[in-house]
N, C-alpha and C positions, 0 to 999 in steps of 0.2 A: 434422292433418286432411288436408293435401295427401298425406302419406305413405299414409294409409289409402286415399285416392282412387286413387292410382297403383297400389298393390298389388292393389286390387280389380280394376282394369281389366286389369292384366297377367295375373292368374290367370283372369279371365273369358275373355280372348282366347285364353289357352292352352288352356282347356277346349274352346272352340268349334273351334279348329283341330284338336285331338286327336279330337273327335268326327267332324269332317269326314274326317279320315284314317282313322278306323275303318270308314267306309263308311256308305251311306245305310240299310242294313238295320238297323244298330244303333238308329237313330232311331225307325223304325217298329215293329220287332218284336224284343223283347228275349229272347234265349236266356238260360238260367241263368247262364253265364259273363258275359254282357254286362250282366245286372242287377247282379251282384256288382261288376263293373267300375264301373258308374255309381254305385253306393253308395259305394265306396271313393274315387272321384274327388271326389264331393261333400264327403265328410268331410275329405280331404286339403286341398281348397281352402279350406274353412271356417276351419281352424286358423290359417294364416298371414294370412288376412284380419282376424282379430279379435286375434291376439297379435303385437303389433309387436316383442316381444323376440325372435322367431324371424326369422332372416335370410330374405329372400325366397327365396334360392336353395335353402334347406332345405325350402321348400314346393314349389318348382318341380321339384326333382330326383326326388322320389318319384312325382310326377304323370307326368313324362316317362317314367320307368321303367315304370310301369303301362301307359302308352299303347304303349310299344315291345313290352311283353310281350303285349299284346292283339293287336297286328299280327302277331307271331311266331306266336301260337296260331291266328290266322286262317289264315295260310298252311299251318300244319301240319295243321289240320283239313280244309283243301281237299285235301291230299295223302294223308291217312290216314283211312279210313273208321272204323276201330277207335277211333282217338282222338276223332273226331267223335261217335261213339255214346257214348263214356265221358264227354265233357264235356257234350254237348247232349241226350243221350238219344235215343229214337226215337219216332215217332208211335205212338199207341195207337188201335186200332179199338174204339170203345166201343158202337156200334150196328152190327149186320150183318143185313141182310134183314129190317128192321123189329123185330128183337129186341134188347133191351139185353143186352150182354155184361157181366154183373154183376161177374165177377172182375177184368175190365179196369177197370171203373168204380171198384172198390175200390182197385186198384193206383194209380190216378191221383188217388185221394182226392177224387173228384168225386161229389156227391150227385145223386140222380135230379132233384130240383128244379133244380139248377144246370144239368144237361143239357137239361131242358126249356126253361129260360130261354134258353140259347144258341140252341136251335133256334127258339124264338119270335122271337128277335132277327133271324133269317134268313127270317122269315115262314113257318115250318113249325110246324104245330100237331098234325099226325097222324104219329105214329111209323111207322105202317104204310107211309107213302110214302117212307120213308128207306131206301135200300139200304145205304149206309154212312155212318157219322158217325165222323170221325177227329179225335182230339184231337192237334193238332200240337205240336211242341217249343216253339213260342212261347207255348203256352197257348190258342191260338185253336182253335175247333171248325170243321172243314170238313164239310159235309153234302152227299152225293151222292144225288139222288132217283132213283127208278126212271124209266126212259125215258118211261113213260106219264104221269108226274107233272111232267116238265120242261116249261118253256115252249116252244111251237112256234117254230122258226126260220123266217125268210123262205124259206129253201131247201126246208124240208119242206112249206111251204104254196105252193110254186111261184110265189113272188113275186119280183119284182126289186128288191132293196135298193139304195137309192141311197147310195153311198159319199160322205160329205161331207168325210172327211179330217180332219186335226188342225187345230183352230182356233188361231190365234195371237193373242195379246193385242196389240191396237193401242193402246188407252188404258186405263190402270189408275189409277182414282181421280184423274183429271185429269192424269196423266203420259203423254206420248206415247212410244211405242216406235218411233222411225223405222226401225230395223233390220228390225223385223217387217213394217212398212209396205212397205219395199223388197222383202222376201222374197216378199210376195204380189203384186209387180209393180204396186204402187199408188204414188200420189204425193200431195203436199199438196193439189192441186186436187180430186182425187177425195175426200179427207177433208173438205175445205171444203164440197163438194156434200152429202155425207152430213149434215154438221152443219146446213147450211142447210135441208135437207129436213125436219129435225126441229125446226126453229125455234130452233137453238142458234148461238151465235157464237164459242165458244171451247172448246178441249179441256178446259179446266178445269171446264167444266159437265158433263163426262161421267164417270160413275162406272165403266163397263165397256164396252169395245167389242172384239169379236173378229171375225176373218174366217177362214172355213175355206178348204180347198183349192179348193172349187167356187165360191168368191165369196160364200157366204152370210154375212151380217152379223148378229151379235147386239149389240144396243145397249141400254144402260141409262143414262139420265141421272140426275144426282144429284138428290136429293130437293129440291124447290123449283124445279127447272129443267125439269121434265118438261112 
């Protein structure tokens, strides 16, 4: 039982480290090569976890090999456009000036219903308002509306927009981030005053607290402490 526990932890940590080395893009958006890599890694890790007759090194070696191969391919695709197009493909324009490009839609094996569903997920119900819809290599659909259909910006309305800046988390589920508190030029006394103003006595009673660059505070107490 202890052997199974240790082997599982070792393989799990190895996969976590490998995915971190592959880069954040792999986690959020899987290209075809990345999807294949993820499937292979999961299969390779599952076998030595279940079969104790296989030495752990025999399970680790192919995983490390695949991770190294992935990093090599990442570097090569950055340097070679042809290799990147070969492995990852290229984006496909499926809607142009409000009209569906049926040949491109067939090439990507995307049905009209799927296209409309993707547009609806972006709040678009009228194809005539779409100037371009592009199926990205990650499988996501990017929609570009005509200028007249896009939301007006503060600059276009001649309004002065207030830049609040990046909010930093000060308290997360009862845990204080003292480094972020210092980065905002604040101290424990300021924090205690904020808590007292809201009828709280401890950071453990706070679910989330952030402070932006202009000193704006977002505060949410834990349920039962509000």
